[in-house]
C-alpha positions as CSV (number, residue, x, y, z in Angstrom):
1,M,-20.4,-16.9,-4.2
2,S,-20.3,-13.9,-6.6
3,D,-19.3,-10.7,-6.3
4,Q,-22.6,-9.2,-7.0
5,N,-24.1,-11.7,-5.0
6,Q,-21.8,-10.5,-1.7
7,H,-22.7,-7.2,-3.0
8,E,-26.7,-8.5,-2.7
9,D,-26.4,-9.8,0.9
10,L,-23.9,-6.9,2.4
11,P,-27.2,-5.1,3.9
12,K,-27.9,-8.3,5.4
13,V,-24.7,-8.8,6.4
14,I,-24.5,-5.6,8.0
15,E,-27.7,-5.9,10.3
16,E,-26.3,-9.7,11.3
17,L,-22.8,-7.6,12.7
18,E,-24.9,-5.1,13.7
19,E,-26.5,-7.2,16.4
20,K,-24.0,-9.3,17.0
21,C,-21.9,-5.4,18.4
22,K,-25.3,-4.9,20.9
23,E,-24.9,-7.9,22.2
24,L,-20.9,-7.5,22.6
25,P,-20.3,-4.6,22.8
26,D,-16.6,-4.5,24.0
27,N,-15.7,-7.4,21.5
28,V,-12.6,-6.0,18.9
29,I,-13.2,-8.7,16.8
30,A,-16.6,-8.0,16.3
31,H,-16.5,-4.4,15.4
32,H,-13.5,-4.6,13.6
33,H,-15.6,-6.8,11.5
34,L,-18.2,-4.4,11.0
35,A,-15.8,-1.7,10.1
36,L,-14.8,-4.0,7.7
37,V,-17.9,-4.6,5.6
38,Y,-19.0,-0.8,6.1
39,L,-15.5,-0.3,4.1
40,K,-16.4,-3.0,1.4
41,A,-20.3,-1.3,1.2
42,G,-18.6,2.3,0.6
43,R,-19.6,3.3,3.8
44,A,-15.7,4.8,5.3
45,D,-17.3,7.2,7.5
46,D,-18.6,4.8,9.6
47,A,-15.9,2.3,9.3
48,I,-13.7,5.1,11.1
49,K,-16.2,5.0,13.8
50,K,-16.4,1.0,14.5
51,L,-12.5,1.2,13.9
52,E,-12.1,4.4,16.5
53,R,-14.3,2.3,19.1
54,C,-11.9,-0.7,18.4
55,L,-9.4,1.8,19.3
56,E,-11.4,2.5,22.5
57,I,-12.0,-0.7,23.5
58,D,-8.3,-1.8,22.6
59,P,-5.9,1.3,21.8
60,S,-3.1,-1.7,21.0
61,S,-5.2,-3.1,18.0
62,M,-2.8,-2.6,15.3
63,A,-5.1,-4.3,12.9
64,A,-7.6,-1.3,13.2
65,L,-4.5,1.6,13.3
66,V,-3.3,-0.3,10.1
67,N,-6.6,-0.1,8.6
68,L,-7.9,3.1,9.8
69,G,-4.8,5.0,8.6
70,A,-5.4,3.4,5.2
71,I,-8.7,4.9,5.1
72,Y,-7.3,8.0,6.0
73,F,-5.5,8.1,3.2
74,E,-7.6,7.2,0.6
75,Q,-9.6,10.2,2.0
76,G,-6.4,12.6,1.3
77,D,-6.4,13.2,5.1
78,L,-2.5,12.8,5.2
79,D,-1.9,14.4,8.7
80,K,-4.7,11.7,10.1
81,A,-3.0,9.1,8.1
82,M,0.8,10.0,9.8
83,E,-1.2,10.9,13.0
84,V,-3.0,7.0,13.5
85,N,0.7,5.1,11.6
86,E,2.7,6.8,14.1
87,Q,0.6,5.5,16.7
88,A,0.4,2.1,15.3
89,L,4.6,2.3,15.5
90,K,5.1,3.1,19.5
91,I,2.9,-0.5,19.8
92,L,4.8,-1.8,17.4
93,P,8.5,-0.1,16.1
94,S,9.0,-3.7,13.9
95,S,5.7,-2.7,12.2
96,A,6.9,-3.2,8.4
97,Q,3.1,-2.3,7.0
98,S,3.6,0.7,9.5
99,H,6.7,2.7,7.7
100,A,5.6,1.7,4.5
101,N,2.7,3.9,4.8
102,I,4.4,6.2,6.4
103,G,6.4,6.5,3.1
104,L,3.5,6.2,1.3
105,I,2.4,9.3,3.5
106,W,5.7,11.2,2.6
107,Q,5.9,9.8,-1.3
108,Q,2.5,11.7,-1.3
109,R,3.5,15.1,0.0
110,G,6.4,15.2,-2.8
111,D,9.5,14.4,-0.2
112,A,10.9,11.3,-1.4
113,K,14.7,11.2,1.1
114,K,12.1,11.1,4.3
115,A,9.6,8.4,1.4
116,I,12.7,6.1,1.6
117,T,13.5,6.3,5.1
118,S,9.9,4.4,6.1
119,Y,10.5,2.1,2.9
120,T,14.1,1.4,3.9
121,E,13.1,0.5,7.3
122,A,9.4,-1.7,6.3
123,V,12.2,-3.9,4.4
124,R,14.5,-4.2,6.4
125,N,11.4,-5.3,8.7
126,D,10.3,-7.5,6.3
127,P,12.8,-8.0,3.3
128,K,9.6,-9.9,1.5
129,L,7.3,-7.0,1.3
130,V,7.2,-6.2,-2.0
131,T,5.6,-3.3,-2.1
132,G,7.8,-2.1,0.5
133,W,10.8,-3.0,-2.3
134,I,8.5,-1.3,-5.3
135,N,7.5,1.9,-3.1
136,L,11.5,1.6,-2.7
137,A,12.3,1.9,-6.4
138,T,9.8,4.8,-7.0
139,A,11.0,6.7,-4.2
140,H,14.5,6.1,-5.4
141,I,13.8,7.1,-8.7
142,M,12.1,10.0,-8.0
143,N,15.5,10.8,-6.1
144,G,17.5,10.4,-8.8
145,T,19.3,7.8,-7.6
146,F,19.0,5.3,-10.2
147,D,21.6,2.1,-8.8
148,K,19.5,2.2,-5.4
149,A,16.1,2.3,-7.8
150,L,17.9,-0.4,-10.0
151,Q,18.5,-2.6,-6.5
152,A,15.0,-2.4,-5.0
153,A,12.8,-2.6,-8.2
154,R,15.3,-6.3,-8.5
155,E,14.0,-7.1,-4.9
156,A,11.0,-6.3,-5.9
157,T,10.5,-9.0,-9.4
158,K,12.7,-11.4,-7.7
159,L,10.2,-11.5,-4.9
160,E,6.9,-11.7,-7.2
161,P,8.0,-11.6,-11.2
162,D,4.2,-10.8,-12.4
163,F,3.7,-8.0,-10.5
164,P,3.6,-5.3,-13.3
165,M,4.4,-2.4,-11.4
166,A,7.6,-4.1,-10.2
167,Q,8.6,-4.9,-13.7
168,N,7.6,-1.1,-15.0
169,N,9.7,0.2,-12.0
170,L,12.5,-2.6,-13.0
171,A,12.1,-1.1,-16.7
172,V,12.5,3.0,-15.4
173,A,15.6,1.8,-13.3
174,L,17.0,0.2,-15.8
175,Y,16.8,3.3,-18.4
176,Y,18.0,5.5,-16.5
177,K,21.0,3.0,-15.7
178,K,21.3,3.4,-20.3
179,D,20.3,-0.5,-20.1
180,F,18.1,0.3,-23.1
181,K,17.0,-3.3,-24.6
182,A,16.7,-4.7,-20.5
183,A,14.4,-1.9,-20.1
184,K,12.4,-2.7,-23.2
185,N,12.1,-6.4,-22.6
186,A,10.9,-5.3,-18.7
187,A,8.5,-2.2,-20.5
188,E,6.6,-4.8,-22.5
189,K,6.6,-7.4,-19.2
190,A,5.0,-4.8,-17.1
191,K,2.6,-4.5,-20.9
192,E,1.3,-8.0,-20.6
193,L,0.9,-8.0,-17.3
194,G,-1.4,-5.5,-17.8
195,F,0.3,-2.0,-16.3
196,Q,-0.2,0.7,-18.4
197,V,3.2,1.7,-19.6
198,D,3.4,5.2,-21.6
199,P,3.7,4.7,-24.8
200,R,6.1,7.4,-24.9
201,F,8.5,5.8,-22.5
202,F,8.3,3.0,-25.3
203,E,9.5,6.0,-27.5
204,A,11.9,7.3,-26.0
205,I,13.5,3.3,-25.4
206,A,13.8,3.1,-29.3
207,Q,15.4,6.7,-29.5
208,E,18.2,4.9,-27.4
209,L,18.7,1.9,-29.4
């Protein structure tokens, strides 16, 4: 089914799910499913209400907490996003995604060191979390710890060589490590993969070659 058809079907899907939630008022899965469809339809406030209902039914619902935190983050409410993700970690301290989400919040607040701590914990709990490695590289670049940025960027590209941002982070880390030829190669690959590499970055590399 095309995205257009799916979009056209959303009101019908929402109507059916709302009826199901009335029939099963204490069913977490039904409310969570409706929340996700609300979100897809651009109804973030309704999605929040449904996710909050999920947590009333089951305060330990990690899926509801993760999605609720993500919505608050997208809305720019970093305090609520932090609160929800910290709540998730009380339930599941090993949640790599929750640690990574908290890292994003610290990064958004401009605190690279705290972001590094959270991302490091994320990849410790899930070494295959490629976005955790990507964001860890970004935080280390922000922090000026370029050896560790390069290490994290290489881990990300090892896991997913065709991840555009991973290649871009690798290029930036290599640049700061003064490996300009390798930086150019990584930047070109990032661009080929669709990343909007700043033309000034290529100019800076060219001046060093």
